[in-house]
N, C-alpha and C positions, 0 to 999 in steps of 0.2 A: 490430467491438466485442470481438474476442477479447482476453481478459485477458492482461496481460504480467507483473504482479506481484500477489502476494496476501498480506495480513496477516490472520491467522485469529483469531476471537474466539468464546468460548462465551457464549451468551446464557442468562441465569438467570432472565428473566421466564417465569413458567410459564403465563401466560394470553395467548394469541396475540391480537394486534390484528387486527380485521376488515379486509379489503381496503379497503372504503369508508371506514372511519374513518382508515386510514393515508393514503389519498389526500387526504383533507380536511386532515389534520394537516400534510402536506407543502405543501399549497397556500398555507397561511398563511405559509410561509417560502419561497416561490418566489423564484427568483433575480431581483435588480435590479442593474443596472449600478453600479459603485463610484462614489460621488460624488466631487466634486473634493477634498473634505477628508478622504476616507478612505484608509487605506493598503491595506486589503483588504476583501473581502466575499465571503461564501459563500451560495448559495441552491440550491434545488432546480430541476432542469430536466427536460424530457421526454426519456427515453432515446433515443427514436426521432427526436429533432430537431424541426425546424420543422413537419414533417408529422405529428408525433405528437399524440395527444389525451390520453395518460395520463402521470401522474408515476410510476406503479408498473405493472410488467408482471409477471403471475404465471402461470407454467406449472408445473403439477404440484407445487405447494408451493415452488417456487423463485420468489423475488421479485427483481426488478431495479430499483434505484433509481439515479438520477444526480444529481450535484451540480456546480455550476460554482464554481470558485474564482478570483476575479479580484483581482489586486493591481496597485498602481502600482510601477513600478520607479524607485526613486530611489537611485542608487548612493551608497554610504557616502562614497567618495572625493570626490564632487561636494560633498556636504554639508560634508565636512571642510575641503576647500579654501576654500569660501565662508566658513565660520566662521573659519578662520584669517586670511583677508584682511580681514574686518570687525573681528576682534578686534585685528589689528595697527593698523588705523585708529583704533580707540577708544583703544588704549594710547598711541599717538603724540599723539593729540589731548588726552588727560587726563593724560599723563605719569606713568602708574602701570600696573603689571601688572593684567591683568583677573582678578578672583577667579573661582574655580571655579563658583560658583553664577551669576555673570553670564555666564559662557562657556556654561553649560548653557542658560540662558534665550536666549542668541543662537542656539544650535543649534536650539532648538524654533522660533524665529522663522524661520530658514532653511527648516526642513522644512515649516512651514505655508505659506511663500511658494512654494517649489518643487514641492510635491505636486500642486497642480492641473495643472501643465504636464508632469507625468511621463507617460510611456508607461504603458499597461496590459498585462498578460499574463494570459491566461485558461488554466485547466487544468480538464479534465474528470475527475472521480473517480467511479467506479462502485462500487455496494455490492450485493453478492449476499447475499441473506437466505434461507437454507434453513430453512424453517419447520418441516419435519419432523424435521430433526436439531438444531434449536436452534443453528445455526451462522450467523455473520455474517462475511463476508470483504470486505475493501476493496481494490479495485484501484488501487494507486498505489505509487510507489517508496519513499517514506519512511514510517517509523513516525509521525512528527509529522503528516504529511498525513492519515494514516489516523485518528489521533486527533482531528484537526479535523473529519473527516467524521462521526465517532461523536458528537462534541459537538453538531454540527448536528442529528443524528438524535435525540439526547437532549433537545435544546432543543425540537424539534418535537413529540415525543411526551410531554414533561413528565418522563419517567424512562426510563432505559435501563440495565439491569443487565448489564454484560458484563465479561469478563476475557480477556486473551490466552489462546489455547488452550494448555493445559499437558499434558504426557505424563509417564509415570512414569520413563522413562529419559532421561537427558540426551542430546539429539541429538548433541552433539559426541562424547560417548563412544561412542554407537552407530555414528555415521559412521566414527570411527577404527577401530572393530572390523571394520566391513565392509571397509575398505581393507586391514587387516592380515591378515584371514583370510577367504578365500572361502567356507569352510564355515559362517561365522557369519551370512551373508547370508540373510534370509528368502526363502522360495520366491516367485519372481516379481520379486524385486529385481534390476535390472540398473543398473550404474554407467554414467555418461556419460563425458565426457572433460574435465571441469573439476574443479579442487579448489583449496582454500586451506587451508593448514596453519598454525596458530599455536604459537608457543613459550609454554610455561607461564610463562616469566619475562619475557614481553613482548619477547623478543629478535628482533623483526622477524616478518615474515609471508612465507610461501613460496606462490607461486601458479603454477599451470600450466593451460594450455588446449591442447586438441587433442592429448592424449597418452594412452597406455595406462595407466589408473589401476592396473593390476595389474603394471606394469613395475618394473624394478629401481630406477629413479630415485625413484619415490614411496616405495617400501619403504625405501630408504636414508634419506630425509628423515624418515620415521616413527620409524625406529630411533633418531633423536636425541631422541625424547620429544615431538615436536610432536602436537598434536591437530587433528583436522579441524574447521574452522569453517564451511566451505562444501563442498558436494559435488554434482556433477552426477548426475542420475538419469534413466533412461529407463523409461517405463512401457508395457509391452506394446504397442509400436507405436501408441500413442494420444497420447503426451505426453512432452515432455523438459522439464527444469527444473533449476534449482540450489536445493538445500535449504540454508538458513542454520541456524546453531546456535540461533536464537531462533524457529524454526519458520516463518520467512518464506519463501514460495515465490517465487523470483525467475526472470527470463528464461524464462517460460512459452512454449513453442513447441508448438503442436498438429500432430499428424501430417498429412501430406498427404492421407492416405485420409479422415480425419475432415473436413478442409476441403472435399475433393471431395464427400463425402456431404452437407454442408451446401449446397454450390453446385448440387447436383442437385435440391434441393427446390424444388417449384414455389411461387413467391411472387407471380406476376402483377405483378412490378415494384412491389410494395407494400412500402415501407421498414419499415413496422411488422411485417409478417409475416416479412420477412427477418430482422429483429432478433430476433424471438421464436423463430424456427427455429435461428438460431446460438446464442442463449442456452440454449435447451433441450438441445441437443447438448453444449454446453460444460459446463453445469452437471451433466449426467449423468456425464460423464467425471471432472470435478473432485470431485464427491461421493464417487464410488467410490474414487478415489485417496486422498482424504483420510481415508477409513475405513481403507483399507489401511495408510497411513502411520502412523496412531495405533496400529494393531495391531503394526506393525514395532517401534515405540518403546515397547512394553510396555503399552499401553493408555493411556487418559486419566486424568490425575491429577484430584484432587477438590478444587480450591482453594476457599477461603471465598467465598462470593458477595459481591459489592460491596454497599455500603449505598445507592448512589445511581446 
């Protein structure tokens, strides 16, 4: 269950919800399979799987929630081809071009007919809620999926005041400075081997992987005025990742030593205990790194709290 990608949010609600109340709130929105007439459905599931008993696991102020997103796969090309075929038949029979409004109605009819026969795809999304730091992180690849997860949490709780985590220094400017000048790097910061540099005038993107980021090739590209939009980081033999200019943490990889430490913990083949052990170790490493990252980027900014 080790996280792969994280979208970070600051929680503005000052009154924490009790664990029992949270469990009850999620239960009302537990996952149910998508119906034949639905395109997608989201709902909460037990993080430990079928053998789990809880919708929320809490260890030392860190809460783990999981939701399942299930959608029906109906390719747009399939719908388009069927609509074109039916529209051509109608036009031939009626001797007139099919108006846009009628073509749209035809498309809706095709989707309604085909949707129940479409395959389904399921995706698990984890939410890490650090109650002590007022931080919420969503483990998924896209920002849109993260917002879907937060919408479900907001619906379950009735209200959820969060904003994307913001810092005082632009991440792109800081990452560029770290690349250009070794002396500008904060103590403890180590670069990985991945980078993406964007041109200010949208003149393409330069990407590299598996190279020395302090080498002449990177410096030459930077000299043309490009800014870092993604940068690989290594964190004290605990974690490697790619930092994006919107503060998203991608391609998380935990060090072998940490994974070995987790594997050596006694769990008596209990999947729930194994989950909680891994989660506790992971949350400890991630919370420490995020605090460090915020400090590297000049501290946290103070955006206006959302109204809903």
